[in-house]
Biopython code that builds the backbone (N, CA, C, O; Angstrom):
import numpy as np
from Bio.PDB.StructureBuilder import StructureBuilder

atoms = [
    (1, "UNK", "N", (-12.193, 8.214, 6.526)),
    (1, "UNK", "CA", (-13.774, 8.032, 6.807)),
    (1, "UNK", "C", (-14.454, 8.960, 6.662)),
    (1, "UNK", "O", (-14.101, 10.039, 7.137)),
    (2, "UNK", "N", (-15.687, 8.826, 5.936)),
    (2, "UNK", "CA", (-16.545, 9.871, 5.515)),
    (2, "UNK", "C", (-17.519, 10.231, 6.856)),
    (2, "UNK", "O", (-17.764, 9.424, 7.753)),
    (3, "UNK", "N", (-17.964, 11.475, 6.798)),
    (3, "UNK", "CA", (-18.772, 11.952, 7.845)),
    (3, "UNK", "C", (-20.141, 11.059, 7.767)),
    (3, "UNK", "O", (-20.659, 10.827, 6.675)),
    (4, "UNK", "N", (-20.652, 10.612, 8.895)),
    (4, "UNK", "CA", (-21.815, 9.818, 8.691)),
    (4, "UNK", "C", (-23.228, 10.562, 8.216)),
    (4, "UNK", "O", (-24.270, 9.977, 7.920)),
    (5, "UNK", "N", (-23.013, 11.918, 8.218)),
    (5, "UNK", "CA", (-24.228, 12.789, 7.941)),
    (5, "UNK", "C", (-24.231, 12.966, 6.299)),
    (5, "UNK", "O", (-25.146, 13.530, 5.697)),
    (6, "UNK", "N", (-23.184, 12.455, 5.734)),
    (6, "UNK", "CA", (-23.181, 12.523, 4.261)),
    (6, "UNK", "C", (-24.016, 11.586, 3.716)),
    (6, "UNK", "O", (-24.101, 10.494, 4.277)),
    (7, "UNK", "N", (-24.743, 11.844, 2.574)),
    (7, "UNK", "CA", (-25.633, 10.798, 2.034)),
    (7, "UNK", "C", (-24.561, 9.963, 1.055)),
    (7, "UNK", "O", (-23.865, 10.573, 0.243)),
    (8, "UNK", "N", (-24.500, 8.624, 1.196)),
    (8, "UNK", "CA", (-23.578, 7.734, 0.436)),
    (8, "UNK", "C", (-23.800, 7.945, -1.067)),
    (8, "UNK", "O", (-24.842, 8.391, -1.548)),
    (9, "UNK", "N", (-22.759, 7.595, -1.726)),
    (9, "UNK", "CA", (-22.920, 7.762, -3.041)),
    (9, "UNK", "C", (-23.410, 6.686, -4.015)),
    (9, "UNK", "O", (-23.583, 6.755, -5.232)),
    (10, "UNK", "N", (-23.585, 5.699, -3.179)),
    (10, "UNK", "CA", (-23.997, 4.444, -3.968)),
    (10, "UNK", "C", (-25.058, 3.621, -2.844)),
    (10, "UNK", "O", (-24.895, 3.852, -1.645)),
    (11, "UNK", "N", (-25.962, 2.818, -3.212)),
    (11, "UNK", "CA", (-26.761, 1.829, -2.439)),
    (11, "UNK", "C", (-25.951, 0.595, -2.014)),
    (11, "UNK", "O", (-25.195, 0.033, -2.807)),
    (12, "UNK", "N", (-26.123, 0.184, -0.752)),
    (12, "UNK", "CA", (-25.431, -1.079, -0.352)),
    (12, "UNK", "C", (-25.905, -2.299, -0.910)),
    (12, "UNK", "O", (-26.299, -3.218, -0.192)),
    (13, "UNK", "N", (-25.883, -2.372, -2.487)),
    (13, "UNK", "CA", (-26.655, -3.694, -3.066)),
    (13, "UNK", "C", (-25.889, -4.801, -2.595)),
    (13, "UNK", "O", (-24.668, -4.657, -2.530)),
    (14, "UNK", "N", (-26.394, -5.852, -2.265)),
    (14, "UNK", "CA", (-25.787, -7.108, -1.879)),
    (14, "UNK", "C", (-26.812, -8.220, -2.196)),
    (14, "UNK", "O", (-28.018, -8.193, -1.948)),
    (15, "UNK", "N", (-26.138, -9.155, -2.762)),
    (15, "UNK", "CA", (-26.983, -10.536, -3.150)),
    (15, "UNK", "C", (-28.210, -10.166, -3.682)),
    (15, "UNK", "O", (-29.225, -10.693, -3.224)),
    (16, "UNK", "N", (-28.290, -9.285, -4.641)),
    (16, "UNK", "CA", (-29.676, -8.632, -5.195)),
    (16, "UNK", "C", (-30.063, -9.688, -6.404)),
    (16, "UNK", "O", (-31.073, -9.438, -7.062)),
    (17, "UNK", "N", (-29.453, -10.604, -6.644)),
    (17, "UNK", "CA", (-29.731, -11.652, -7.800)),
    (17, "UNK", "C", (-29.740, -13.135, -7.131)),
    (17, "UNK", "O", (-28.910, -13.369, -6.252)),
    (18, "UNK", "N", (-30.512, -13.976, -7.466)),
    (18, "UNK", "CA", (-30.703, -15.443, -7.194)),
    (18, "UNK", "C", (-29.661, -16.030, -8.076)),
    (18, "UNK", "O", (-29.552, -15.967, -9.300)),
    (19, "UNK", "N", (-28.901, -16.629, -7.162)),
    (19, "UNK", "CA", (-27.883, -17.501, -7.782)),
    (19, "UNK", "C", (-27.906, -19.004, -7.128)),
    (19, "UNK", "O", (-27.956, -19.169, -5.909)),
    (20, "UNK", "N", (-27.866, -20.003, -8.000)),
    (20, "UNK", "CA", (-27.895, -21.361, -7.307)),
    (20, "UNK", "C", (-26.605, -21.888, -7.265)),
    (20, "UNK", "O", (-25.952, -21.832, -8.307)),
    (21, "UNK", "N", (-26.035, -22.458, -6.133)),
    (21, "UNK", "CA", (-24.842, -23.074, -6.045)),
    (21, "UNK", "C", (-24.794, -24.339, -6.973)),
    (21, "UNK", "O", (-25.667, -25.183, -6.770)),
    (22, "UNK", "N", (-23.945, -24.555, -7.894)),
    (22, "UNK", "CA", (-23.934, -25.840, -8.730)),
    (22, "UNK", "C", (-23.633, -27.050, -8.228)),
    (22, "UNK", "O", (-24.000, -28.094, -8.768)),
    (23, "UNK", "N", (-22.892, -26.994, -7.080)),
    (23, "UNK", "CA", (-22.666, -28.332, -6.339)),
    (23, "UNK", "C", (-23.772, -28.671, -5.403)),
    (23, "UNK", "O", (-24.065, -29.861, -5.279)),
    (24, "UNK", "N", (-24.397, -27.798, -4.756)),
    (24, "UNK", "CA", (-25.255, -28.106, -3.612)),
    (24, "UNK", "C", (-26.795, -27.750, -4.234)),
    (24, "UNK", "O", (-27.787, -28.325, -3.786)),
    (25, "UNK", "N", (-26.869, -26.900, -5.144)),
    (25, "UNK", "CA", (-28.310, -26.547, -5.615)),
    (25, "UNK", "C", (-28.970, -25.583, -4.836)),
    (25, "UNK", "O", (-30.060, -25.156, -5.217)),
    (26, "UNK", "N", (-28.379, -25.122, -3.641)),
    (26, "UNK", "CA", (-28.764, -24.057, -2.731)),
    (26, "UNK", "C", (-28.645, -22.622, -3.484)),
    (26, "UNK", "O", (-27.737, -22.196, -4.198)),
    (27, "UNK", "N", (-29.912, -21.998, -3.070)),
    (27, "UNK", "CA", (-29.831, -20.417, -3.411)),
    (27, "UNK", "C", (-28.934, -19.839, -2.609)),
    (27, "UNK", "O", (-28.593, -20.345, -1.540)),
    (28, "UNK", "N", (-28.382, -18.498, -3.152)),
    (28, "UNK", "CA", (-27.496, -17.787, -2.153)),
    (28, "UNK", "C", (-28.171, -16.842, -1.132)),
    (28, "UNK", "O", (-27.528, -16.285, -0.242)),
    (29, "UNK", "N", (-29.568, -16.687, -1.318)),
    (29, "UNK", "CA", (-30.319, -15.917, -0.463)),
    (29, "UNK", "C", (-31.578, -16.588, -0.046)),
    (29, "UNK", "O", (-32.467, -16.669, -0.893)),
    (30, "UNK", "N", (-31.768, -17.049, 1.062)),
    (30, "UNK", "CA", (-32.897, -17.808, 1.671)),
    (30, "UNK", "C", (-33.350, -17.207, 2.903)),
    (30, "UNK", "O", (-32.530, -16.946, 3.783)),
    (31, "UNK", "N", (-34.715, -16.937, 3.062)),
    (31, "UNK", "CA", (-35.203, -16.366, 4.450)),
    (31, "UNK", "C", (-35.036, -17.232, 5.503)),
    (31, "UNK", "O", (-35.279, -18.428, 5.343)),
    (32, "UNK", "N", (-34.611, -16.750, 6.680)),
    (32, "UNK", "CA", (-34.681, -17.743, 7.813)),
    (32, "UNK", "C", (-36.057, -18.244, 8.184)),
    (32, "UNK", "O", (-37.031, -17.607, 7.784)),
    (33, "UNK", "N", (-36.194, -19.167, 8.803)),
    (33, "UNK", "CA", (-37.580, -19.523, 9.311)),
    (33, "UNK", "C", (-38.170, -18.427, 10.280)),
    (33, "UNK", "O", (-37.483, -17.665, 10.960)),
    (34, "UNK", "N", (-39.514, -18.464, 10.241)),
    (34, "UNK", "CA", (-40.111, -17.309, 11.076)),
    (34, "UNK", "C", (-39.643, -17.299, 12.438)),
    (34, "UNK", "O", (-39.230, -16.231, 12.888)),
    (35, "UNK", "N", (-39.646, -18.300, 13.141)),
    (35, "UNK", "CA", (-39.285, -18.433, 14.551)),
    (35, "UNK", "C", (-37.925, -17.739, 14.655)),
    (35, "UNK", "O", (-37.677, -16.932, 15.551)),
    (36, "UNK", "N", (-37.027, -18.099, 13.671)),
    (36, "UNK", "CA", (-35.492, -17.543, 13.803)),
    (36, "UNK", "C", (-35.720, -15.937, 13.681)),
    (36, "UNK", "O", (-35.129, -15.146, 14.415)),
    (37, "UNK", "N", (-36.638, -15.544, 12.675)),
    (37, "UNK", "CA", (-36.626, -14.172, 12.544)),
    (37, "UNK", "C", (-37.195, -13.518, 13.730)),
    (37, "UNK", "O", (-36.832, -12.362, 13.943)),
    (38, "UNK", "N", (-38.017, -14.064, 14.525)),
    (38, "UNK", "CA", (-38.493, -13.645, 15.801)),
    (38, "UNK", "C", (-37.382, -13.156, 16.821)),
    (38, "UNK", "O", (-37.256, -12.031, 17.304)),
    (39, "UNK", "N", (-36.546, -14.380, 17.042)),
    (39, "UNK", "CA", (-35.501, -14.382, 18.017)),
    (39, "UNK", "C", (-34.136, -13.966, 17.781)),
    (39, "UNK", "O", (-33.278, -13.699, 18.622)),
    (40, "UNK", "N", (-34.046, -13.946, 16.394)),
    (40, "UNK", "CA", (-32.642, -13.579, 15.837)),
    (40, "UNK", "C", (-31.531, -14.670, 16.158)),
    (40, "UNK", "O", (-31.848, -15.780, 16.584)),
    (41, "UNK", "N", (-30.297, -14.320, 15.945)),
    (41, "UNK", "CA", (-29.308, -15.051, 16.299)),
    (41, "UNK", "C", (-28.823, -15.343, 17.594)),
    (41, "UNK", "O", (-28.710, -14.376, 18.347)),
    (42, "UNK", "N", (-28.492, -16.519, 18.047)),
    (42, "UNK", "CA", (-28.020, -16.791, 19.517)),
    (42, "UNK", "C", (-26.523, -16.352, 19.654)),
    (42, "UNK", "O", (-25.869, -16.292, 18.613)),
    (43, "UNK", "N", (-25.980, -16.071, 20.730)),
    (43, "UNK", "CA", (-24.711, -15.808, 21.110)),
    (43, "UNK", "C", (-23.803, -16.904, 20.526)),
    (43, "UNK", "O", (-24.033, -18.101, 20.702)),
    (44, "UNK", "N", (-22.662, -16.389, 19.756)),
    (44, "UNK", "CA", (-21.543, -17.267, 19.135)),
    (44, "UNK", "C", (-22.208, -18.052, 17.991)),
    (44, "UNK", "O", (-21.438, -18.798, 17.386)),
    (45, "UNK", "N", (-23.532, -18.031, 17.560)),
    (45, "UNK", "CA", (-24.073, -18.646, 16.367)),
    (45, "UNK", "C", (-23.356, -18.019, 15.122)),
    (45, "UNK", "O", (-22.987, -16.844, 15.115)),
    (46, "UNK", "N", (-23.199, -18.801, 14.165)),
    (46, "UNK", "CA", (-22.793, -18.531, 13.007)),
    (46, "UNK", "C", (-23.932, -18.829, 11.871)),
    (46, "UNK", "O", (-23.933, -19.939, 11.339)),
    (47, "UNK", "N", (-24.757, -17.993, 11.550)),
    (47, "UNK", "CA", (-25.842, -18.293, 10.879)),
    (47, "UNK", "C", (-25.309, -18.814, 9.391)),
    (47, "UNK", "O", (-24.147, -18.656, 9.016)),
    (48, "UNK", "N", (-26.320, -19.444, 8.624)),
    (48, "UNK", "CA", (-25.928, -19.871, 7.251)),
    (48, "UNK", "C", (-25.841, -18.590, 6.383)),
    (48, "UNK", "O", (-26.558, -17.615, 6.605)),
    (49, "UNK", "N", (-24.937, -18.637, 5.393)),
    (49, "UNK", "CA", (-24.670, -17.520, 4.607)),
    (49, "UNK", "C", (-25.902, -17.065, 3.788)),
    (49, "UNK", "O", (-26.106, -15.894, 3.466)),
    (50, "UNK", "N", (-26.561, -17.929, 3.538)),
    (50, "UNK", "CA", (-28.106, -17.687, 2.823)),
    (50, "UNK", "C", (-29.027, -16.634, 3.625)),
    (50, "UNK", "O", (-29.604, -15.709, 3.052)),
    (51, "UNK", "N", (-29.096, -16.849, 4.882)),
    (51, "UNK", "CA", (-29.720, -16.102, 5.834)),
    (51, "UNK", "C", (-29.112, -14.670, 5.760)),
    (51, "UNK", "O", (-29.916, -13.763, 5.542)),
    (52, "UNK", "N", (-27.877, -14.365, 5.905)),
    (52, "UNK", "CA", (-27.315, -13.127, 5.950)),
    (52, "UNK", "C", (-27.234, -12.380, 4.599)),
    (52, "UNK", "O", (-27.196, -11.152, 4.513)),
    (53, "UNK", "N", (-27.213, -13.190, 3.603)),
    (53, "UNK", "CA", (-27.257, -12.701, 2.260)),
    (53, "UNK", "C", (-29.012, -12.190, 2.170)),
    (53, "UNK", "O", (-29.286, -11.128, 1.611)),
    (54, "UNK", "N", (-29.863, -12.872, 2.641)),
    (54, "UNK", "CA", (-31.351, -12.337, 2.363)),
    (54, "UNK", "C", (-31.699, -11.203, 3.209)),
    (54, "UNK", "O", (-32.592, -10.425, 2.874)),
    (55, "UNK", "N", (-30.979, -11.057, 4.385)),
    (55, "UNK", "CA", (-31.186, -9.924, 5.296)),
    (55, "UNK", "C", (-30.707, -8.562, 4.546)),
    (55, "UNK", "O", (-31.343, -7.513, 4.454)),
    (56, "UNK", "N", (-29.391, -8.865, 4.025)),
    (56, "UNK", "CA", (-28.737, -7.686, 3.300)),
    (56, "UNK", "C", (-29.428, -7.384, 2.054)),
    (56, "UNK", "O", (-29.198, -6.285, 1.550)),
    (57, "UNK", "N", (-30.211, -8.152, 1.494)),
    (57, "UNK", "CA", (-30.868, -7.949, 0.253)),
    (57, "UNK", "C", (-32.069, -7.259, 0.629)),
    (57, "UNK", "O", (-32.459, -6.358, -0.113)),
    (58, "UNK", "N", (-32.832, -7.592, 1.852)),
    (58, "UNK", "CA", (-34.077, -6.965, 2.086)),
    (58, "UNK", "C", (-33.627, -5.547, 2.741)),
    (58, "UNK", "O", (-34.462, -4.650, 2.629)),
    (59, "UNK", "N", (-32.647, -5.288, 3.283)),
    (59, "UNK", "CA", (-32.114, -4.007, 3.767)),
    (59, "UNK", "C", (-32.104, -3.017, 2.699)),
    (59, "UNK", "O", (-32.562, -1.875, 2.741)),
    (60, "UNK", "N", (-31.348, -3.783, 1.452)),
    (60, "UNK", "CA", (-30.921, -2.982, 0.458)),
    (60, "UNK", "C", (-32.286, -2.436, -0.296)),
    (60, "UNK", "O", (-32.440, -1.254, -0.603)),
    (61, "UNK", "N", (-33.141, -3.360, -0.516)),
    (61, "UNK", "CA", (-34.536, -3.044, -1.099)),
    (61, "UNK", "C", (-35.397, -1.976, -0.233)),
    (61, "UNK", "O", (-36.103, -1.168, -0.837)),
    (62, "UNK", "N", (-35.341, -1.974, 1.104)),
    (62, "UNK", "CA", (-35.974, -1.066, 1.939)),
    (62, "UNK", "C", (-35.303, 0.324, 1.661)),
    (62, "UNK", "O", (-35.989, 1.323, 1.445)),
    (63, "UNK", "N", (-33.978, 0.347, 1.674)),
    (63, "UNK", "CA", (-33.213, 1.610, 1.622)),
    (63, "UNK", "C", (-33.695, 2.300, 0.196)),
    (63, "UNK", "O", (-34.227, 3.408, 0.135)),
    (64, "UNK", "N", (-33.428, 1.485, -0.892)),
    (64, "UNK", "CA", (-34.043, 1.929, -2.182)),
    (64, "UNK", "C", (-35.594, 2.362, -2.155)),
    (64, "UNK", "O", (-35.917, 3.294, -2.892)),
    (65, "UNK", "N", (-36.516, 1.784, -1.401)),
    (65, "UNK", "CA", (-37.919, 2.095, -1.565)),
    (65, "UNK", "C", (-38.022, 3.489, -0.769)),
    (65, "UNK", "O", (-38.678, 4.452, -1.166)),
    (66, "UNK", "N", (-37.304, 3.445, 0.363)),
    (66, "UNK", "CA", (-37.493, 4.917, 1.164)),
    (66, "UNK", "C", (-37.036, 5.974, 0.219)),
    (66, "UNK", "O", (-37.760, 6.903, -0.137)),
    (67, "UNK", "N", (-35.737, 5.787, -0.195)),
    (67, "UNK", "CA", (-35.126, 6.816, -1.062)),
    (67, "UNK", "C", (-35.897, 7.327, -2.256)),
    (67, "UNK", "O", (-35.845, 8.484, -2.674)),
    (68, "UNK", "N", (-36.614, 6.349, -2.757)),
    (68, "UNK", "CA", (-37.320, 6.744, -4.032)),
    (68, "UNK", "C", (-38.624, 7.211, -3.841)),
    (68, "UNK", "O", (-39.198, 7.876, -4.705)),
    (69, "UNK", "N", (-39.178, 6.884, -2.673)),
    (69, "UNK", "CA", (-40.357, 7.345, -2.264)),
    (69, "UNK", "C", (-40.631, 8.570, -1.448)),
    (69, "UNK", "O", (-41.705, 9.124, -1.218)),
    (70, "UNK", "N", (-39.384, 8.873, -1.055)),
    (70, "UNK", "CA", (-39.219, 10.172, -0.212)),
    (70, "UNK", "C", (-40.114, 11.252, -0.595)),
    (70, "UNK", "O", (-40.126, 11.674, -1.752)),
    (71, "UNK", "N", (-40.940, 11.767, 0.411)),
    (71, "UNK", "CA", (-41.785, 12.959, 0.115)),
    (71, "UNK", "C", (-43.046, 12.791, -0.753)),
    (71, "UNK", "O", (-43.759, 13.735, -1.091)),
    (72, "UNK", "N", (-43.274, 11.386, -1.114)),
    (72, "UNK", "CA", (-44.439, 11.001, -1.872)),
    (72, "UNK", "C", (-45.579, 10.649, -0.727)),
    (72, "UNK", "O", (-45.280, 10.065, 0.314)),
    (73, "UNK", "N", (-46.759, 11.025, -1.009)),
    (73, "UNK", "CA", (-47.829, 10.501, -0.190)),
    (73, "UNK", "C", (-48.458, 9.262, -0.684)),
    (73, "UNK", "O", (-48.789, 9.283, -1.869)),
    (74, "UNK", "N", (-48.686, 8.191, -0.014)),
    (74, "UNK", "CA", (-49.589, 7.135, -0.364)),
    (74, "UNK", "C", (-50.930, 7.487, -0.880)),
    (74, "UNK", "O", (-51.699, 8.139, -0.173)),
    (75, "UNK", "N", (-51.261, 7.094, -2.075)),
    (75, "UNK", "CA", (-52.420, 7.472, -2.664)),
    (75, "UNK", "C", (-53.453, 6.225, -2.410)),
    (75, "UNK", "O", (-53.174, 5.028, -2.478)),
    (76, "UNK", "N", (-54.724, 6.821, -2.097)),
    (76, "UNK", "CA", (-55.933, 5.712, -1.998)),
    (76, "UNK", "C", (-56.940, 6.258, -2.866)),
    (76, "UNK", "O", (-57.159, 7.470, -2.884)),
    (77, "UNK", "N", (-57.633, 5.356, -3.663)),
    (77, "UNK", "CA", (-58.607, 5.454, -4.422)),
    (77, "UNK", "C", (-59.544, 4.441, -4.081)),
    (77, "UNK", "O", (-59.352, 3.229, -4.174)),
    (78, "UNK", "N", (-60.729, 5.105, -3.618)),
    (78, "UNK", "CA", (-61.835, 4.135, -3.025)),
    (78, "UNK", "C", (-61.980, 4.367, -1.429)),
    (78, "UNK", "O", (-61.884, 5.494, -0.943)),
    (79, "UNK", "N", (-62.190, 3.349, -0.749)),
    (79, "UNK", "CA", (-62.445, 3.495, 0.656)),
    (79, "UNK", "C", (-61.204, 3.869, 1.450)),
    (79, "UNK", "O", (-60.190, 3.190, 1.285)),
    (80, "UNK", "N", (-61.198, 4.782, 2.207)),
    (80, "UNK", "CA", (-60.020, 4.818, 3.056)),
    (80, "UNK", "C", (-60.039, 3.851, 4.189)),
    (80, "UNK", "O", (-61.081, 3.385, 4.650)),
    (81, "UNK", "N", (-58.751, 3.547, 4.653)),
    (81, "UNK", "CA", (-58.625, 2.648, 5.680)),
    (81, "UNK", "C", (-59.134, 3.144, 7.044)),
    (81, "UNK", "O", (-59.300, 4.350, 7.229)),
    (82, "UNK", "N", (-59.384, 2.234, 8.002)),
    (82, "UNK", "CA", (-59.854, 2.868, 9.241)),
    (82, "UNK", "C", (-58.947, 3.860, 9.926)),
    (82, "UNK", "O", (-57.799, 3.548, 10.242)),
    (83, "UNK", "N", (-59.455, 5.050, 10.157)),
    (83, "UNK", "CA", (-58.912, 6.253, 10.738)),
    (83, "UNK", "C", (-58.203, 5.843, 12.024)),
    (83, "UNK", "O", (-57.112, 6.361, 12.264)),
    (84, "UNK", "N", (-58.805, 4.826, 12.999)),
    (84, "UNK", "CA", (-58.227, 4.506, 14.280)),
    (84, "UNK", "C", (-56.734, 3.869, 14.173)),
    (84, "UNK", "O", (-55.884, 3.980, 15.057)),
    (85, "UNK", "N", (-56.544, 3.124, 12.836)),
    (85, "UNK", "CA", (-55.344, 2.477, 12.732)),
    (85, "UNK", "C", (-54.319, 3.549, 12.137)),
    (85, "UNK", "O", (-53.138, 3.205, 12.176)),
    (86, "UNK", "N", (-54.576, 4.668, 11.649)),
    (86, "UNK", "CA", (-53.672, 5.514, 10.939)),
    (86, "UNK", "C", (-53.692, 6.798, 11.765)),
    (86, "UNK", "O", (-53.418, 7.787, 11.084)),
    (87, "UNK", "N", (-53.888, 6.990, 12.767)),
    (87, "UNK", "CA", (-53.652, 8.218, 13.658)),
    (87, "UNK", "C", (-52.344, 8.923, 13.343)),
    (87, "UNK", "O", (-51.244, 8.420, 13.576)),
    (88, "UNK", "N", (-52.524, 10.064, 12.824)),
    (88, "UNK", "CA", (-51.169, 10.944, 12.621)),
    (88, "UNK", "C", (-50.644, 10.767, 11.185)),
    (88, "UNK", "O", (-49.746, 11.515, 10.798)),
    (89, "UNK", "N", (-51.164, 9.792, 10.349)),
    (89, "UNK", "CA", (-50.677, 9.598, 9.064)),
    (89, "UNK", "C", (-51.512, 10.549, 7.957)),
    (89, "UNK", "O", (-52.677, 10.909, 8.127)),
    (90, "UNK", "N", (-50.776, 10.846, 6.919)),
    (90, "UNK", "CA", (-51.445, 11.408, 5.853)),
    (90, "UNK", "C", (-51.337, 10.621, 4.769)),
    (90, "UNK", "O", (-50.366, 9.883, 4.601)),
    (91, "UNK", "N", (-52.462, 10.724, 3.827)),
    (91, "UNK", "CA", (-52.610, 9.959, 2.596)),
    (91, "UNK", "C", (-53.070, 10.961, 1.499)),
    (91, "UNK", "O", (-53.601, 12.007, 1.873)),
    (92, "UNK", "N", (-52.899, 10.707, 0.122)),
    (92, "UNK", "CA", (-53.621, 11.499, -0.631)),
    (92, "UNK", "C", (-54.820, 10.702, -1.136)),
    (92, "UNK", "O", (-54.697, 9.610, -1.691)),
    (93, "UNK", "N", (-56.106, 11.370, -0.890)),
    (93, "UNK", "CA", (-57.255, 10.644, -1.166)),
    (93, "UNK", "C", (-57.784, 11.041, -2.598)),
    (93, "UNK", "O", (-58.494, 12.034, -2.758)),
    (94, "UNK", "N", (-57.408, 10.231, -3.607)),
    (94, "UNK", "CA", (-57.798, 10.354, -4.904)),
    (94, "UNK", "C", (-59.454, 10.825, -5.102)),
    (94, "UNK", "O", (-59.805, 11.591, -5.999)),
    (95, "UNK", "N", (-60.124, 10.396, -4.389)),
    (95, "UNK", "CA", (-61.641, 10.693, -4.618)),
    (95, "UNK", "C", (-61.896, 12.069, -4.570)),
    (95, "UNK", "O", (-62.661, 12.579, -5.388)),
    (96, "UNK", "N", (-61.293, 12.778, -3.629)),
    (96, "UNK", "CA", (-61.511, 14.181, -3.265)),
    (96, "UNK", "C", (-60.335, 15.007, -3.930)),
    (96, "UNK", "O", (-60.518, 16.206, -4.141)),
    (97, "UNK", "N", (-59.194, 14.437, -4.251)),
    (97, "UNK", "CA", (-58.291, 15.187, -4.777)),
    (97, "UNK", "C", (-57.464, 15.878, -4.000)),
    (97, "UNK", "O", (-56.743, 16.734, -4.513)),
    (98, "UNK", "N", (-57.426, 15.621, -2.603)),
    (98, "UNK", "CA", (-56.689, 16.323, -1.689)),
    (98, "UNK", "C", (-55.901, 15.346, -0.608)),
    (98, "UNK", "O", (-56.191, 14.159, -0.462)),
    (99, "UNK", "N", (-54.854, 16.037, 0.132)),
    (99, "UNK", "CA", (-54.423, 15.160, 1.286)),
    (99, "UNK", "C", (-55.442, 15.002, 2.247)),
    (99, "UNK", "O", (-56.286, 15.883, 2.405)),
    (100, "UNK", "N", (-55.441, 13.913, 2.931)),
    (100, "UNK", "CA", (-56.067, 13.815, 4.172)),
    (100, "UNK", "C", (-55.323, 13.395, 5.283)),
    (100, "UNK", "O", (-54.257, 12.818, 5.064)),
    (101, "UNK", "N", (-55.739, 13.604, 6.583)),
    (101, "UNK", "CA", (-55.000, 12.991, 7.745)),
    (101, "UNK", "C", (-55.914, 12.431, 8.668)),
    (101, "UNK", "O", (-57.093, 12.778, 8.747)),
    (102, "UNK", "N", (-55.338, 11.511, 9.409)),
    (102, "UNK", "CA", (-56.343, 10.806, 10.454)),
    (102, "UNK", "C", (-55.940, 11.418, 11.699)),
    (102, "UNK", "O", (-54.736, 11.507, 11.942)),
    (103, "UNK", "N", (-56.951, 11.927, 12.663)),
    (103, "UNK", "CA", (-56.964, 12.353, 13.794)),
    (103, "UNK", "C", (-57.218, 11.092, 14.886)),
    (103, "UNK", "O", (-57.291, 11.311, 16.095)),
    (104, "UNK", "N", (-57.324, 9.943, 14.390)),
    (104, "UNK", "CA", (-57.388, 8.921, 15.252)),
    (104, "UNK", "C", (-58.865, 8.427, 15.389)),
    (104, "UNK", "O", (-59.090, 7.416, 16.054)),
    (105, "UNK", "N", (-59.993, 9.191, 14.709)),
    (105, "UNK", "CA", (-61.318, 8.840, 14.796)),
    (105, "UNK", "C", (-61.920, 9.034, 13.210)),
    (105, "UNK", "O", (-62.772, 8.357, 12.635)),
    (106, "UNK", "N", (-61.264, 10.043, 12.795)),
    (106, "UNK", "CA", (-62.025, 10.064, 11.183)),
    (106, "UNK", "C", (-60.907, 10.689, 10.411)),
    (106, "UNK", "O", (-59.908, 11.129, 10.981)),
    (107, "UNK", "N", (-61.093, 10.734, 8.963)),
    (107, "UNK", "CA", (-60.322, 11.415, 7.981)),
    (107, "UNK", "C", (-60.554, 12.711, 7.754)),
    (107, "UNK", "O", (-61.697, 13.004, 7.405)),
    (108, "UNK", "N", (-59.619, 13.712, 7.883)),
    (108, "UNK", "CA", (-60.005, 15.093, 7.502)),
    (108, "UNK", "C", (-59.048, 15.538, 6.550)),
    (108, "UNK", "O", (-57.889, 15.134, 6.457)),
    (109, "UNK", "N", (-59.747, 16.613, 5.672)),
    (109, "UNK", "CA", (-59.004, 17.258, 4.612)),
    (109, "UNK", "C", (-57.916, 18.056, 5.099)),
    (109, "UNK", "O", (-58.215, 18.803, 6.030)),
    (110, "UNK", "N", (-56.818, 18.080, 4.732)),
    (110, "UNK", "CA", (-55.482, 18.801, 5.100)),
    (110, "UNK", "C", (-56.027, 20.386, 4.779)),
    (110, "UNK", "O", (-55.817, 21.332, 5.538)),
    (111, "UNK", "N", (-56.676, 20.462, 3.655)),
    (111, "UNK", "CA", (-57.065, 21.995, 3.103)),
    (111, "UNK", "C", (-57.808, 22.758, 4.160)),
    (111, "UNK", "O", (-57.574, 23.938, 4.422)),
    (112, "UNK", "N", (-58.871, 21.894, 4.853)),
    (112, "UNK", "CA", (-59.798, 22.908, 5.749)),
    (112, "UNK", "C", (-60.188, 21.948, 6.949)),
    (112, "UNK", "O", (-61.007, 22.331, 7.785)),
    (113, "UNK", "N", (-59.627, 20.763, 7.024)),
    (113, "UNK", "CA", (-59.872, 20.080, 8.406)),
    (113, "UNK", "C", (-61.348, 19.567, 8.424)),
    (113, "UNK", "O", (-61.864, 19.211, 9.483)),
    (114, "UNK", "N", (-61.919, 19.540, 7.412)),
    (114, "UNK", "CA", (-63.395, 19.025, 7.363)),
    (114, "UNK", "C", (-63.094, 17.426, 7.013)),
    (114, "UNK", "O", (-62.230, 16.918, 6.298)),
    (115, "UNK", "N", (-64.166, 16.842, 7.811)),
    (115, "UNK", "CA", (-64.263, 15.405, 7.644)),
    (115, "UNK", "C", (-64.565, 14.823, 6.268)),
    (115, "UNK", "O", (-65.368, 15.408, 5.541)),
    (116, "UNK", "N", (-63.976, 13.726, 5.880)),
    (116, "UNK", "CA", (-64.144, 13.293, 4.547)),
    (116, "UNK", "C", (-65.228, 12.312, 4.690)),
    (116, "UNK", "O", (-65.652, 11.712, 3.702)),
]
sb = StructureBuilder()
sb.init_structure("model")
sb.init_model(0)
sb.init_chain("A")
sb.init_seg("    ")
for serial, (resi, resn, name, xyz) in enumerate(atoms, 1):
    if name == "N":
        sb.init_residue(resn, " ", resi, " ")
    sb.init_atom(name, np.array(xyz, "f"), 0.0, 1.0, " ", f" {name:<3s}", serial, name[0])
structure = sb.get_structure()
């Protein structure tokens, strides 16, 4: 068994393509209903395979997204979002050509701390 600290050599791709069962016409991956997503599976429940395939597909896509965007700042061109909702977050502000951070009240330039 490999050390858990090692980066895996491949992504856990699973059910990444839609396939329709020829007999039933059902897709291989289907999102559970919203209420089910909120409460999850119940003890001893065996969820439909399509729900599990959907979950594994979403996990795979998020892993790829995080890995491929690691170290990149989200870029905003135009109006910045409400600073109160983004406290502690950093964005690249295209209008000013600099990274900016939210102090919870306003956006400030990383370069000199001045408000944007």
